[in-house]
C-alpha positions in Angstrom: 0.0 0.2 -0.1 2.7 2.4 0.8 4.4 2.1 -2.6 1.2 2.7 -4.2 0.0 5.7 -2.2 3.2 7.2 -1.1 2.0 10.5 0.2 -0.4 8.6 2.7 2.2 6.5 4.4 5.1 7.0 6.8 7.2 4.5 8.8 7.5 5.0 12.6 10.3 2.9 14.4 10.7 3.0 18.1 14.4 1.7 18.7 14.2 -0.6 21.8 17.7 -2.0 21.2 19.2 -0.1 24.2 16.6 -0.9 26.6 17.0 -3.3 29.6 14.3 -5.8 30.4 13.4 -3.7 33.3 13.0 -0.8 31.1 10.8 -2.8 28.6 8.6 -4.0 31.3 7.9 -0.6 32.9 4.9 1.3 31.9 5.2 3.3 28.7 4.2 7.1 28.1 4.7 9.5 25.2 7.8 11.0 27.2 9.5 7.5 27.2 8.6 6.7 23.4 9.2 10.0 21.6 12.9 10.1 22.0 13.3 6.5 20.8 11.0 7.1 17.9 12.2 7.9 14.2 9.7 8.9 11.4 10.6 8.0 7.7 8.0 10.1 5.8 9.1 8.8 2.3 8.9 5.1 2.9 6.6 4.5 0.1 9.4 5.5 -2.5 12.0 3.5 -0.6 9.9 0.2 -0.8 8.6 0.7 -4.3 11.5 -1.2 -5.9 11.1 -4.3 -3.6 7.1 -4.2 -4.4 7.9 -4.2 -8.2 10.3 -7.2 -7.7 7.6 -9.3 -5.7 5.0 -8.3 -8.4 7.4 -9.6 -11.1 8.2 -12.8 -9.1 4.3 -13.5 -8.7 4.1 -13.6 -12.5 7.2 -15.3 -13.3 7.4 -18.7 -14.8 9.0 -19.9 -11.7 6.8 -17.8 -9.5 6.7 -17.1 -5.8 3.7 -18.5 -3.7 2.0 -17.2 -0.5 3.4 -13.7 -1.1 1.1 -12.4 1.5 3.2 -14.2 4.2 6.2 -12.4 3.2 8.1 -10.5 5.9 9.8 -7.4 4.9 12.8 -5.7 6.9 13.7 -2.1 6.8 17.6 -1.6 7.3 18.8 0.3 10.4 20.4 2.7 8.1 17.1 3.6 6.4 15.0 4.3 9.7 18.0 5.8 11.7 18.0 8.5 9.0 14.4 9.3 9.8 13.3 12.3 11.7 11.9 12.9 15.4 8.3 12.9 15.8 8.5 16.8 16.6 10.3 17.4 13.5 7.8 15.4 11.5 4.8 17.2 12.8 6.5 20.5 12.3 7.1 19.5 8.6 3.7 18.5 7.9 2.5 21.6 9.6 4.3 23.6 7.0 2.8 21.8 3.9 
């Protein structure tokens, strides 16, 4: 969907890699989540090529099956380059 309607989709990743088990089990609030979150506003454009490959593979003579069960991974380098929620909100308010 994101590749077909690029202006309507963003990716939000909350990076929990540095959190201890105790921190993960604690109650979550916006104040705890916001500094860990990264927004990738142009995710549709970034996944478009992969979606085209999957579409081609579905119709290939040696086709993939059960494509709805595919799992996609977004590399850390893509979402780490995202922006904060605060910056994203400011950006969409400008538009």
